[in-house]
N, C-alpha and C positions, 0 to 999 in steps of 0.2 A: 104747575110750576110756581105760581104766585103763592099758593098755599104752603109749599115747601119752604119758600123764602121767608114767608111770614112766620112759619114755625121756628126757623133757625134764628130769626131776629128776636123772637119772643123770649123775654128773660135771659138775654145774651150774657149779661154780667154774671148771673148765677151759673150759667153753663161754662163760662171761661174759668171761673173759680173752681168748679168741680173738676174740669180737665187738669188744671194746675195741681190740685190736691192729689189727683190720681197719679200724676207723674211723680210727685214727691214721694207718695206712698210706694210706688214701684221701685224708685231708686233706693229707698230705705230698706225695703225687703231684699233687693238685689245685693246691696252692699253688705247686708247681714249674712247672706248666704255665701258670698264670695269675698270675704274680708282677707286682708293681707296676713299671712302667717309665716312662721319660720320653722325649719326642720333640719335635722342633721342626717346625712346619708353617707354610708361607707361606699366608696367608689374605687375602681381599680386604677393603678398607676401605670402609665406607658411612657416610652422614650421616643424621642425624635432627633434626627440629625446626628445619629451615632455613626462614626466612621466604620467602614467595613472591616478594618483590621483591629478594631477594638471590641471588647465585650464587657458588660457590666457584671461584676462578680457578686457584690452585695447590693441589694436593691429591695426596698419595701414593696410588697404587693398591693397594699391598700392604704388609702388615706380617708379621713373624715372631712366632709364638706358641709358647712352651714349655708343653707339656701333660703331665700325669702321671695315670696310672690303670692299671687292670688291663691286662695284656698283650693279652688277646683283644679289648679295646675299642680300645686305642690303635692297634694295628696295622691296624685296620679303619676308622679315622676318615679321612675325605677332607676336602680343603680347603673344599669347599662346605658342610660341616656346621658350620663355625665362621665367624663374621663379626665383624670389628672394627667398632665403632661410635664415631663422633665426634658428640657432642651439641652442637648450636648453639642451644640453648634461650635462652641468655643473650646471644646476638649479635643486635643490632638495627641495626647500621650497618656500612658498609664499613671495611675496615682489615686489618691483619695480626695474627693471634692465635696463641697456643700453647694447644692444647686436648688434654685427656686422652683416651686411647684406652680404650674399654671393650670387654671380651671376655667373653661368657657361655659357660661350658664345657658340654659335653654331660654327661648324667647319669653319675654314678660317676667323674667326672674332675675335676681341678682345674687352673687356669691358674697356672703357676709363674713365668712371665716373659713380658713383652710388649716386643718390640723394633721401633720405639721406643715407650716408654710415653706420650710426648706427640708431637704433630705440629704443625709450623708451617703455617698455612693463611691464604690471602689471600682475603678476601671483598669482592665489589664489587656495586654496584647493577645491577639489570636496568632498562634504559631503553627507552622507545618514542619513535620519531621518525617524522615524516611527510616523505617525500622524493619528488622528481620521478622518474618512470620515463623512462629514456633508451632509445633503440633502436640496434641495429647491424644493418646490411644485409649479408647473406652472398650473394655471387654477383651475377649480373645477369640481367635478364629475357631472353627469347628475342630474337634479333636483330630490330631494327626496332621494338621496344617499349621503353617507358620509363615510369617513374612520373610520373603527371600532377601529383601534389602530395605533400606530406609524409605519411608513414603516420600514421593516427589510432589512438591508444591509449585504451582505456577499461578501468579508470580511469586518468587521467594521473598520479595520485599514489597511493602505498601507504604502509602503516605497517610499520616494521621494529622488531623487539624483540630485545634481546640484551644481553649484558654490555657495560658501558661500553667496555672495552678492545677488544671485537670491533667495536662500532659505529664506533669511531675509525679502524679499518683500512679501512672500506668507502669506496670512491671513487665508486661508482655502482651503481644498481640498473638492470640492463639487460635489454631484451627482444631476444633474437637472432632476427632475421627472415630466413629463407632464401628468397630470391626467384630462385634459380637456375632459369633456363629457363622461368619462368612467362609465360603469354601471356593470362591472364584475371585479372580482379580477384580479390584475395585477402581472405578473411575467415576467421579462425581464432583459437583460443585458444592462447597461447604462455606457457610457464612462465618466470618471471623468475629472474634470477641476481644475487647480490650479488658484486661484484668489487672487489679491492683495486687499488692504484695500478699494479701490474704485470700486471693482467688475470687474476689467479688467483681462482678462485671461493672464496668464504667460505661454508661450510655451517653454521657455528654461529650462525645468525641466523634468526629467524622473520619471514617476509614475509606480510603480509595485505592483500589477497588475493595469492596467489603465482602466479596466472594473470591475463593481461589479454587483452581482445578487441582484435585487430589488424585494421584495415581498410586495404587498399591498392588504389588505382585506377590502371589502366594506360592508356596512350595510344599511338597510333602516332606515330612520329617521336621527336625528341629536343628537350629544352628548351635554351634559350640563356641565356648569362650573360656580363655585361661584368665583366672582372677587371682589377685594378690590376697593372701589370707591376713586378716587383721584381728588378733585376739581382742575380745571385749572384756575389759576389766571393770569390776565394781568394788567399792570399798577402798580403804586406805591401809597401808602397813601400820604397825605399831608406832606410837610417838617416838620421834628421833630416828626413824628409818624412812627410806625412800626407795622407789623402784628405779634401779639403775639400767636395766635392760630387759626386753621382752623378745623371746625367740620363738618362732613357730616352725615346726617340721612335720610335713612339707610347708613351705611358705607360699606355694602356688597350687591351685587345684583347677582342673578342667571341668566345666559344667556344661549342660545343654538344657534347652528349654524354649519356650515360646519367644519369638523375636520381641514382642511388645514388652516383655519383662527383662530378657537377657540384655537388650540393647541399653537399658537405662541403669544397669548396675555396673559399678566400676571396681568394687572390691567385695570380699566375702568375709563377714564377721563370724566369729565362733559364738556358741552360746555363752552367756555371762560366766566369768570366772571370779569368784569371791576371794579377794586378797586381804580382807579386813583383819588387822592385828598381826599379820605375819612378821617374823623377824629374821627369816632365812629363806634361801632359794626354794621356790615351789615349782614342782613339775607335775602337770596333769594332762590327761588325754580327753579331748572334748570334740564333739561333732560340730560341723559348720551349721550356721543358722540359715537354712534355705527357705525362700518364699515358696508358696504353692505355685507349681508350674515350672520350677527349676529342679534339676537333678544332677548328681555327680556322675560323670562319665565312667563306664565300667573299667575297672583296673586301677582307678585312682583310690587313694586312701580315704576312708570314710571317717577316720578319727585324726585329729590334729594334736600332736604333742607340743604343748606350750610350756616353756620354761620362763619363769618370772624371777629375776635376780633382784635382791634387795641389799642395800648397804645402809650403814649408820650415817645419819646426817652429820655433816661437818658444820659446826656453828661457831660463832665468834662471841667473845666476852671481853668487856673492858674492866680491868682491875685498876682502881683509882687510888692515888695517894701512896704509891710505893716509894719508900725512902731509899735514896741513892747513897751508897757508902763508898769510901775510897778503898781500893784493894792494894795490898802489899805496901802500905804506907809505913814509913819508919816510925817507931814508937817515940822518937825524939822530935817528930814534926807533927804539927796539927794543921788542920785546914778547915775552910768553910766552903760549902757547896750551895750554889744558887742556880735554879731553885732546888730546894731540898728534896722534893718529891716529884715523881713523874707518873703519868698514866700509861698503862701497858695494855695493848689490845692483842689477845691471843685467840687461837682457833684450835679445834680438835673435835673428836667424836663427842656426841651429845653426853654420854655417860661420864666422860672425863672432865668436860667443861663444867658440868653441873657441880662437881665436887671440888674444883680448884678454888683456893682462897688466896688472899693477898700474901699471907705468911709463907705460901708455897713457892713464891717467886722472889728471886734475889736480883736487885738492881745495883750495879756498881760501876765505877770508873777506874781506869788505870791512868796514873800520872806519867807524863813524859820525863825524861832525864835532863830536861833543859834548865831545871832549877829556876824557872820563871815564877815570880811571886803570884802572878795571875795567869791562868791558861784555860783554854777551852778543851773539853774532853767529851768524847762520845760515850753515851750511856750504853752499857751492855747488860744482858739479863741471863739468868740461869733458870731454866724451866723444867718442870717434871717431865718424865718420859711420855711421849705421845701427844704433847702439847707443842704447837708451833707459834712462833712470834709473827704477828702481823705488822705492828707498828708501836713505836715508843714516842710519846709526846710529852716534853720536847725531846728531840734526839740528842741534843748537846746541852751540857750545863757548864757553868763557870766555876772553876776551882781557885780559891784564893789561899795561898800558903801564909800561915802566920809566922812572923819572925820570932 
């Protein structure tokens, strides 16, 4: 024991200095390996305290965070260890807001920069609406079978919940029913879809319930339907002519076919009839344009007689600066007319209006027998045959008799 104590006390000053230098050396090496560094990390952005009846419409997904700390910590930090938070505690109505981004740093680190420090967010209401469920039929039953009536849906209405901008895009809530090749009555649950005007599915909406019970009854044979005939016209009559009337004989036809097709058609078009450049009545016989799966009932006319009547267009024309002259004025009396000219608006068939000129129209006034020195007189006109007067501007002029 004495020997150990003697050894410890021997050259104690040198031993203390050696230990001190070793500690300094260790601290130097440690500080070199774990020096403070800075780094930027892309982290996700989350919300908190958002009211249940509100939803964020526009919101950035990520932000960039500058973080500082010991090298051994910073180099091992991953993006999922840091989250940017936007607090909506003070937001209680829809609108556009600029809100601060909060970031909580991991232990022994500090946040030196947030890019961006604030974000623009658009908040809107979550709405609930009750809507009718529509159906679409896919395919046709086995040959010889048809739907006996319209599919039954239970429930016929559902509730849809979502952001106001999303609900405004929804055109229909549809139940797609596949009846391809079926020959027995159908009873099944089918999931509903929300579709926009282009038929694209909108998934950012909640449908309650999102399934409906579908019941379909089949029957042998095909249903019949009487449809109004609508001639289909292509092209235009010659310039200056227009279609005044279209007649179809017969104007109705009875057809039969699969329920899935006959139920959705409300009228029956003919094949296209070209009227390009015609100047007189055209009568043609054309067949109806039937989709596959639809047929004309036996005994009905298979050709439609279509009569297309055309007339010349009635157009208007303004003749400007037509001189007004006195009519039946004594050669011993002179007068002045103010204004001296008028504008005359006429109408008629295109071919006549195109040819009419100012010299073809006579504007005149008849003086009263009151022998007034100054008097008002209505302007009258004389027009070529086939031309009608629309308006004279002005309708009256002032006539001054010279003494």
